C-alpha positions in Angstrom: -25.0 -2.2 -5.8 -22.8 -0.7 -8.6 -23.2 2.7 -7.0 -21.8 1.4 -3.7 -18.9 -0.3 -5.5 -18.0 3.1 -7.3 -18.2 4.9 -3.9 -15.9 2.3 -2.3 -13.4 2.9 -5.1 -13.6 6.6 -4.9 -13.2 6.6 -1.1 -10.3 4.2 -1.4 -8.5 6.4 -3.9 -9.0 9.5 -1.8 -7.7 7.7 1.3 -4.7 6.5 -0.7 -3.9 10.0 -1.8 -4.3 11.4 1.6 -2.4 8.8 3.4 0.5 9.1 1.1 0.8 12.7 2.1 0.3 12.0 5.8 2.9 9.3 6.0 5.4 11.5 4.2 4.8 14.7 6.3 3.5 13.5 9.7 5.3 10.2 10.5 8.7 11.1 11.9 10.0 7.6 12.6 13.4 7.2 10.9 12.9 3.5 10.5 10.3 4.3 7.7 12.0 4.9 4.4 10.5 5.4 1.1 7.0 4.0 1.3 4.4 4.0 -1.5 0.8 3.1 -1.1 -0.2 0.9 -4.0 -3.8 0.3 -3.1 -6.6 0.8 -0.5 -9.5 -1.6 -0.4 -12.4 -0.3 1.7 -15.1 -2.7 2.9 -18.7 -2.3 1.8 -19.7 -0.8 5.2 -16.8 1.6 5.1 -15.7 0.4 8.5 -12.2 -0.9 7.5 -9.6 -0.2 5.0 -6.7 -2.4 3.9 -3.9 -0.4 2.9 -1.3 -2.1 0.7 2.2 -0.5 1.0 5.4 -1.1 -1.0 8.8 -0.3 0.5 11.0 1.2 -2.0 14.3 1.5 -0.2 14.8 -2.0 1.3 12.4 -4.8 0.9 14.0 -6.5 4.0 12.7 -3.7 6.2 9.1 -4.3 4.9 7.8 -6.2 7.9 9.1 -3.6 10.3 7.7 -0.8 8.2 4.3 -2.4 8.2 4.5 -3.0 12.0 5.3 0.7 12.6 2.5 1.8 10.3 0.1 -0.4 12.1 1.1 1.1 15.4 0.6 4.5 13.9 -2.8 3.6 12.4 -4.9 5.3 15.0 -2.9 8.5 14.6 -3.2 8.3 10.8 -7.0 7.6 11.1 -7.5 10.7 13.3 -5.4 12.9 10.8 -7.4 11.4 7.9 -10.7 12.2 9.6 -9.7 16.0 9.3 -8.9 15.7 5.6 -11.6 13.3 4.2 -15.2 14.1 4.8 -16.9 10.8 5.8 -19.5 9.9 8.4 -17.1 7.5 9.8 -13.3 7.2 9.0 -12.4 3.5 8.4 -10.0 1.6 10.7 -6.7 1.3 8.9 -4.9 -2.0 8.4 -1.6 -1.9 6.7 -0.2 -4.8 4.6 2.9 -5.3 2.6 2.3 -5.5 -1.1 4.5 -8.2 -2.6 3.4 -7.5 -6.1 6.3 -5.3 -7.1 8.8 -7.7 -5.6 7.1 -10.7 -7.3 7.0 -8.9 -10.6 10.8 -8.3 -10.4 11.4 -12.0 -9.6 9.2 -13.0 -12.5 11.0 -10.7 -15.0 14.3 -12.1 -13.8 13.0 -15.7 -14.4 11.8 -14.8 -17.8 15.1 -13.2 -18.8 17.0 -16.2 -17.5 14.7 -18.5 -19.6 15.2 -16.4 -22.8 19.0 -16.3 -22.2 19.1 -20.1 -21.8 16.8 -20.7 -24.8 19.3 -18.5 -27.0 22.2 -20.5 -25.7 20.6 -23.8 -26.7 19.8 -22.5 -30.2 23.4 -21.7 -30.8 
């Protein structure tokens, strides 16, 4: 089992690298701004891949960006099949990765708590 797990990680990382290039170079939709692929999780049978994306320009456009990427998933899968040597290229499913946004919110809360704590000490 560990061997399969390593392979899933390697395939996920290779898909992440190639998809980053493909989205940047091949998707010509102006509604897609700066998109970063934060992670790719491949299922054990390599049939599906969850692709987690972060929208760097405007987080408000995240839902629309994910919708556009899911519509382009077949095209991206076809292009990916030419770049990555696998028996079967996984079906791509795009999801918005809220971890960056959540991290910024938590940092803001911590900073606010520290500021209030200093104010109470004085």
